[in-house]
Structures are given as C-alpha cells and as structure tokens.
C-alpha positions as CSV (number, residue, x, y, z in Angstrom):
1,M,1.3,-42.5,-46.2
2,S,4.4,-41.1,-47.5
3,N,7.3,-40.1,-45.2
4,F,8.2,-37.6,-46.8
5,V,6.3,-34.1,-45.8
6,D,7.2,-30.9,-47.2
7,Y,4.1,-28.5,-46.0
8,V,2.7,-28.1,-42.2
9,K,1.0,-25.7,-40.3
10,I,1.3,-25.3,-36.7
11,H,-0.4,-22.8,-34.1
12,C,2.4,-21.1,-32.2
13,K,2.3,-18.9,-28.8
14,S,5.2,-17.7,-26.9
15,G,5.4,-17.0,-23.5
16,H,3.5,-14.5,-21.5
17,G,6.4,-12.3,-20.1
18,G,6.4,-12.2,-16.1
19,A,5.0,-9.5,-13.9
20,G,6.8,-7.1,-12.1
21,S,7.3,-7.1,-8.5
22,A,5.5,-4.4,-6.0
23,H,7.6,-5.5,-3.2
24,L,8.5,-2.8,-0.2
25,R,11.7,-3.4,1.8
26,R,10.5,-4.1,5.4
27,E,13.6,-4.5,7.7
28,K,14.0,-4.1,11.3
29,Y,16.7,-1.2,11.2
30,I,15.2,0.7,8.0
31,P,12.3,2.5,9.0
32,K,11.7,3.7,5.9
33,G,12.1,0.8,3.7
34,G,11.8,1.8,-0.5
35,P,10.9,0.0,-3.0
36,D,12.4,-3.3,-3.7
37,G,10.7,-5.1,-6.9
38,G,12.6,-6.6,-9.5
39,D,11.7,-7.2,-13.1
40,G,9.4,-10.0,-14.4
41,G,11.5,-12.7,-16.7
42,R,10.9,-12.6,-20.2
43,G,8.4,-15.0,-21.6
44,G,10.0,-17.7,-23.8
45,H,10.8,-17.2,-27.6
46,V,9.1,-19.9,-30.3
47,I,12.2,-20.7,-32.4
48,M,13.2,-22.5,-36.4
49,K,16.3,-24.2,-36.0
50,G,17.8,-25.7,-38.7
51,N,18.8,-29.3,-38.1
52,A,21.1,-30.9,-40.9
53,N,19.9,-34.7,-39.9
54,E,16.7,-34.0,-40.7
55,W,14.8,-34.1,-44.4
56,T,11.5,-34.0,-44.0
57,L,8.6,-32.2,-42.2
58,L,6.8,-35.5,-41.1
59,P,8.2,-35.3,-37.3
60,L,5.9,-32.3,-37.4
61,R,3.0,-33.5,-38.9
62,Y,0.9,-34.3,-35.5
63,T,1.7,-31.0,-34.0
64,R,-0.9,-29.1,-34.0
65,H,0.3,-26.5,-31.3
66,V,3.4,-25.1,-29.7
67,K,3.5,-23.0,-26.8
68,A,6.7,-21.6,-24.9
69,E,6.8,-21.2,-21.1
70,R,5.6,-18.1,-19.3
71,G,8.2,-15.8,-17.7
72,E,8.2,-15.9,-13.8
73,N,7.7,-12.8,-11.7
74,G,10.1,-10.3,-10.2
75,G,11.0,-11.1,-6.8
76,K,12.5,-9.0,-3.8
77,N,15.6,-7.1,-3.6
78,Q,15.3,-6.5,-7.1
79,L,15.7,-10.0,-8.3
80,T,14.6,-10.4,-11.6
81,G,12.4,-13.3,-12.7
82,A,13.7,-16.1,-14.6
83,Y,13.0,-16.4,-18.4
84,G,10.3,-18.7,-19.6
85,A,11.8,-21.6,-21.4
86,D,12.1,-21.2,-25.5
87,V,10.6,-23.6,-27.3
88,Y,12.6,-24.8,-30.5
89,I,10.8,-26.8,-33.6
90,E,13.6,-28.4,-35.7
91,V,13.4,-28.3,-39.4
92,P,15.2,-29.6,-42.6
93,I,18.0,-27.0,-43.9
94,G,15.9,-25.6,-46.8
95,T,12.6,-24.8,-44.7
96,I,10.9,-21.4,-45.0
97,A,8.6,-20.3,-42.4
98,K,5.7,-18.0,-43.3
99,N,2.7,-16.2,-41.3
100,E,-0.9,-16.1,-42.3
101,E,-0.8,-13.8,-45.0
102,G,2.1,-15.5,-46.7
103,E,4.3,-12.9,-45.8
104,I,7.9,-14.9,-45.3
105,I,9.5,-15.1,-41.8
106,G,12.5,-16.5,-42.5
107,E,14.4,-19.6,-44.1
108,I,16.9,-21.8,-43.0
109,L,19.7,-22.2,-45.1
110,E,22.3,-23.7,-43.0
111,D,22.7,-26.6,-39.4
112,G,21.8,-25.3,-36.5
113,Q,20.4,-21.8,-37.8
114,E,17.9,-20.7,-35.6
115,I,15.2,-17.5,-36.4
116,I,12.6,-16.6,-34.2
117,L,9.0,-16.9,-35.3
118,M,7.2,-15.8,-32.3
119,E,8.9,-13.2,-29.6
120,G,8.3,-14.0,-26.0
121,G,6.0,-11.2,-23.8
122,M,8.6,-8.1,-21.9
123,G,8.5,-8.9,-18.3
124,G,6.8,-5.8,-16.2
125,K,8.7,-3.7,-14.6
126,G,9.0,-3.5,-10.8
127,N,8.3,-0.9,-8.2
128,E,12.3,-0.1,-8.1
129,H,11.3,1.9,-11.8
130,F,8.5,3.7,-10.5
131,K,10.1,5.5,-7.6
132,S,9.9,9.3,-7.9
133,S,10.5,12.6,-5.6
134,T,6.6,12.9,-5.2
135,N,6.2,9.1,-5.2
136,Q,8.9,7.4,-2.5
137,T,7.3,4.1,-1.9
138,P,5.5,3.2,-5.4
139,R,2.8,0.0,-4.5
140,F,2.3,-0.8,-7.7
141,A,4.3,-3.0,-10.9
142,Q,3.9,-2.9,-14.1
143,P,2.0,-6.8,-15.3
144,G,4.0,-8.9,-18.1
145,M,3.0,-8.3,-22.0
146,D,1.5,-10.9,-23.8
147,G,3.2,-12.9,-26.3
148,Q,3.2,-13.2,-29.8
149,E,0.6,-16.3,-31.3
150,G,-0.3,-17.0,-34.6
151,Y,-0.3,-19.8,-37.3
152,V,2.9,-20.2,-39.1
153,V,3.1,-22.2,-42.3
154,F,6.3,-24.5,-43.0
155,E,7.1,-25.3,-46.6
156,L,10.0,-27.0,-47.3
157,K,12.0,-26.8,-50.9
158,I,14.3,-29.1,-51.3
159,L,18.2,-28.5,-51.7
160,A,20.1,-30.8,-54.5
161,D,22.8,-30.1,-56.9
162,V,20.7,-31.6,-59.7
163,G,17.2,-31.5,-59.8
164,L,15.1,-33.9,-62.2
165,V,12.8,-32.6,-64.4
166,G,10.5,-34.6,-67.3
167,F,6.9,-35.7,-67.6
168,P,5.5,-38.9,-65.3
169,N,7.1,-41.9,-66.7
170,A,9.9,-40.5,-68.4
171,G,12.7,-42.5,-66.5
172,K,13.6,-40.1,-63.3
173,S,12.8,-43.0,-60.8
174,T,14.6,-45.0,-62.5
175,L,18.0,-42.8,-63.4
176,L,18.2,-42.5,-59.3
177,A,17.9,-45.7,-58.8
178,S,20.8,-46.6,-61.2
179,V,23.4,-44.0,-59.8
180,S,22.6,-43.8,-56.5
181,A,21.4,-45.8,-53.2
182,A,17.7,-44.3,-53.0
183,K,15.3,-46.2,-53.7
184,P,12.3,-45.1,-55.7
185,K,9.4,-46.6,-56.4
186,I,9.1,-47.3,-59.8
187,A,6.0,-48.6,-62.2
188,D,4.5,-48.0,-65.7
189,Y,1.8,-45.9,-64.3
190,A,1.5,-41.7,-64.2
191,F,2.9,-40.3,-61.1
192,T,4.6,-43.1,-59.6
193,T,6.4,-40.6,-57.8
194,L,4.2,-38.4,-55.5
195,T,7.0,-36.9,-53.1
196,P,10.4,-36.0,-53.6
197,N,13.1,-38.5,-53.2
198,L,16.7,-37.7,-52.7
199,G,20.0,-39.8,-53.4
200,I,23.8,-39.0,-53.1
201,V,25.7,-40.0,-56.5
202,D,29.1,-41.1,-56.2
203,Y,31.4,-39.6,-58.6
204,R,35.5,-39.7,-59.4
205,N,37.5,-39.6,-56.3
206,Y,35.2,-40.0,-53.9
207,K,33.1,-37.1,-54.8
208,S,29.4,-37.0,-55.0
209,F,27.0,-34.7,-55.7
210,V,23.1,-34.7,-54.4
211,M,20.6,-35.6,-57.0
212,A,16.5,-35.1,-56.8
213,D,14.1,-36.6,-58.1
214,I,10.6,-34.9,-58.2
215,P,7.5,-35.5,-59.5
216,G,6.8,-35.8,-63.0
217,I,5.1,-32.9,-64.2
218,I,2.3,-32.4,-66.8
219,E,1.1,-29.3,-69.0
220,G,-0.6,-26.8,-67.0
221,A,1.0,-27.5,-64.0
222,A,2.1,-24.0,-63.4
223,E,-1.8,-23.4,-63.3
224,G,-1.8,-25.9,-60.9
225,K,-3.0,-29.3,-62.3
226,G,-1.9,-32.4,-61.4
227,L,0.2,-31.8,-58.5
228,G,1.2,-28.2,-59.6
229,H,2.8,-25.5,-57.3
230,R,3.9,-28.6,-55.0
231,F,6.3,-29.9,-57.9
232,L,7.4,-26.5,-59.0
233,R,8.3,-25.0,-56.0
234,H,11.0,-27.8,-55.5
235,I,12.8,-26.6,-58.4
236,E,13.4,-23.7,-57.0
237,R,15.9,-25.2,-54.9
238,N,18.2,-27.2,-57.3
239,S,21.4,-25.8,-59.1
240,I,21.2,-27.4,-62.1
241,L,18.3,-28.9,-63.6
242,L,18.3,-32.5,-65.9
243,F,15.5,-32.4,-68.5
244,L,14.3,-36.0,-69.7
245,I,13.1,-37.0,-72.3
246,P,12.0,-40.7,-73.0
247,A,13.1,-42.0,-75.9
248,D,9.6,-43.3,-77.1
249,S,8.1,-40.0,-76.7
250,E,6.3,-38.7,-80.1
251,N,7.9,-35.1,-80.2
252,H,11.3,-35.1,-78.1
253,F,12.1,-31.2,-78.9
254,Q,8.3,-30.4,-78.6
255,E,7.9,-32.5,-75.1
256,F,11.2,-30.2,-73.8
257,K,9.8,-27.1,-74.9
258,I,6.4,-27.6,-72.8
259,L,8.6,-28.6,-69.9
260,E,10.8,-25.4,-70.5
261,N,7.0,-23.6,-71.0
262,E,5.8,-24.3,-67.1
263,L,9.2,-23.9,-65.6
264,K,8.9,-20.3,-67.4
265,E,5.1,-19.7,-66.2
266,Y,5.6,-20.3,-62.9
267,N,8.8,-18.4,-62.5
268,P,10.9,-17.2,-65.1
269,E,14.1,-17.1,-63.2
270,L,14.2,-20.8,-63.3
271,L,15.1,-20.5,-67.1
272,D,18.5,-18.6,-65.7
273,K,19.6,-22.2,-64.4
274,D,22.2,-24.1,-66.0
275,F,20.7,-27.3,-67.4
276,I,21.0,-30.4,-69.6
277,I,18.7,-32.1,-71.8
278,S,18.6,-36.1,-71.9
279,I,17.3,-38.7,-73.6
280,S,16.1,-41.7,-71.2
281,K,15.6,-45.3,-72.4
282,S,18.1,-45.1,-75.2
283,D,18.3,-48.8,-75.1
284,L,15.3,-48.5,-77.6
285,L,17.7,-47.0,-79.6
286,D,19.8,-47.7,-82.4
287,D,22.7,-45.2,-83.6
288,E,20.4,-44.0,-86.8
289,L,17.4,-43.4,-84.4
290,K,19.6,-41.3,-81.7
291,K,20.7,-39.3,-85.1
292,E,17.6,-38.5,-86.0
293,I,16.4,-37.6,-82.4
294,A,19.5,-34.9,-82.1
295,A,18.9,-33.6,-85.4
296,E,15.2,-32.2,-83.7
297,F,17.6,-30.2,-81.1
298,P,19.1,-27.2,-82.1
299,E,23.4,-26.8,-82.1
300,N,23.1,-25.5,-78.8
301,K,20.8,-27.8,-77.4
302,Q,22.2,-31.4,-78.1
303,P,20.4,-33.6,-75.5
304,L,22.9,-36.8,-73.9
305,F,21.6,-40.3,-74.6
306,F,21.7,-42.7,-71.7
307,S,19.8,-45.5,-70.3
308,G,18.9,-46.1,-66.4
309,V,18.4,-50.0,-67.1
310,T,21.3,-51.3,-69.0
311,G,23.7,-48.2,-67.5
312,E,24.5,-47.1,-71.3
313,G,25.3,-43.5,-70.9
314,L,25.6,-42.9,-67.4
315,V,29.5,-42.3,-67.2
316,E,29.2,-39.9,-69.7
317,L,25.9,-38.1,-68.1
318,K,27.9,-37.8,-64.8
319,D,31.0,-36.5,-66.5
320,A,28.2,-33.8,-68.0
321,I,26.9,-33.3,-64.9
322,W,29.7,-32.3,-62.9
323,K,31.0,-30.0,-65.1
324,Q,28.1,-28.0,-65.3
325,L,28.3,-28.0,-61.6
326,H,31.9,-27.0,-61.0
327,G,32.9,-25.6,-64.3
C-alpha cells in the first residue's frame, strides 16, 4: 500500500451541550432562597488543524469516527459546567475539508491554522435565567443543545513550487530523483507513479524549491480516464508547471498540445500559470535532432533539453525554473 493518501472521509460528531441546573438555594438563614442553578458547558468542537510536519492523510486512513466530549451540566451557586474537550484532526498544509454535498468548509493554508468543522452544542441555561416577577423560584432549566454531526471529506492538494506534467514514462520520476533526495519508483511501464512524490531541489547559494512528481496524465484525464481528476487536482496547487516531453515522442509539439488541452478541459485557469516546456531523455539526441525538435515549437515556446540520467542540461533547467519562480 502507498504511504501517500490524498482523500479521506470521516464521520464527525461534536459534543452535546451540558444541561442547565435547576438548583434552588437552601440555606439555613435564607428561608426564601431563589434559583441558583448554573449554565451547562458547551460541547466540544471538532477542529481541523494544519501541521507542517504532515505531508499525507495516511494517519487518518483508518479513522472512521471522531467524537468530541459532551459539556458538563451546570452546578449550584450558578456555576457553569465545564466545556467538553475539543477534538483536533491534524492535516497537512493544502488540505481542503468538504461536507457531504461537496461544499467547501475550509482550507488549511498554513501551519497551526484551525478551522471548526463541527460546532459543539450550546449548554442549556440554568434556572437563574428564568426568574421573573411572576415566577420567583423557577424549578426548571434548559437542556443542552445537540452538537453537529455529519461526514467530512478531506482532500489534499499538493503545494509545490513546480509541478511536473507529462504522459506516463515522460521521465518525471527520473528528473525528481536526479535533482533531489526523493526516491520515486522508476520503471519502463505506464503509471509507475500512482501517487505524488515531493522533492526539495537544492539551488545556488543554499536556496531551494519544491518539485512535485505527479501521476502521469493521459488523453481524456479531464473526463476521468486513467487517474483522471486525482491527478489534475494536484496540478492546481503548483506555482509553475514544467511540461516534460520525452525525446522519443513521435510528435513533440502535438504531445504538448494534448497535455495543455487536458489542463484546459479540467480548469482553464491552469493555463494562466507560468510554465516551461522541456524535452526529457535528451541523451538520446544529437545536436541536429535537437534543432529539428526545437523547430516544431513556436518561437515563444522553445523547449529546454535535459537528461535526468546523464545530468545534461539540469543546471540550465534549474536556472530557468528559479527565474520563473522569482523573476
């Protein structure tokens, strides 16, 4: 089983509010003691909290139910009952929570950020609140309110500086392995990468940026073919896109246009991102073939050539990425 999980559904229930107290004062020298009951405590919330040390939803994979504590009942001497303990669900940065109807509840964008998913029930009011001129000693109090309950879907969209876009076997995993300490699975068959891999790429003067190797796209992914939307939703959260076209492709520019069209079909706003076009596996090419491939592309979309195996062109590629990120 993969150690990367990007989708989890959990049943969440916040705490029931504590009941108010109907206590009456009964003291020796106060013959007409009035209402003395305190309010019930609020039920515990269910809260989503960002944790920068988490990068997958795997810890939640087998969490079926989450339930917060009930608030305590009110006491005498108008003492308010204790609040029920909140329950925290820690998630990686970039996690979105949705309700069963698909509506977004909230999105975690920074470490320590908290979003209440299910609010605890309000505590009931004690009998002190119901005292009036016509009812000096109310012998009743308000019960606590029910907490909220329902299913919450957690969806992780990877946050990275550079997202790699290409067909299966375009060389994305090889590139990531060659420029970072990431160890993605590499083999000569389609969909070697089934889940995203993140790598920190070292740059000049101790600078760095994060690169994401995302499952290979196929034609029709926007309609759900292959890994479909599971792939495409991760692309949304990358600052820039690096298109990888393998040197042994039959039509390099056409392959780029297919990839570009899949992004457009899924979300046209993706085409507003800055991007770089590259030709991977360029160790298979001589200078003449590189010129022929470059001629397939318009002047404003000239590709960069690199090889993750030999290291050819990697310095220039990292320079181009850094310039796009910080230019």
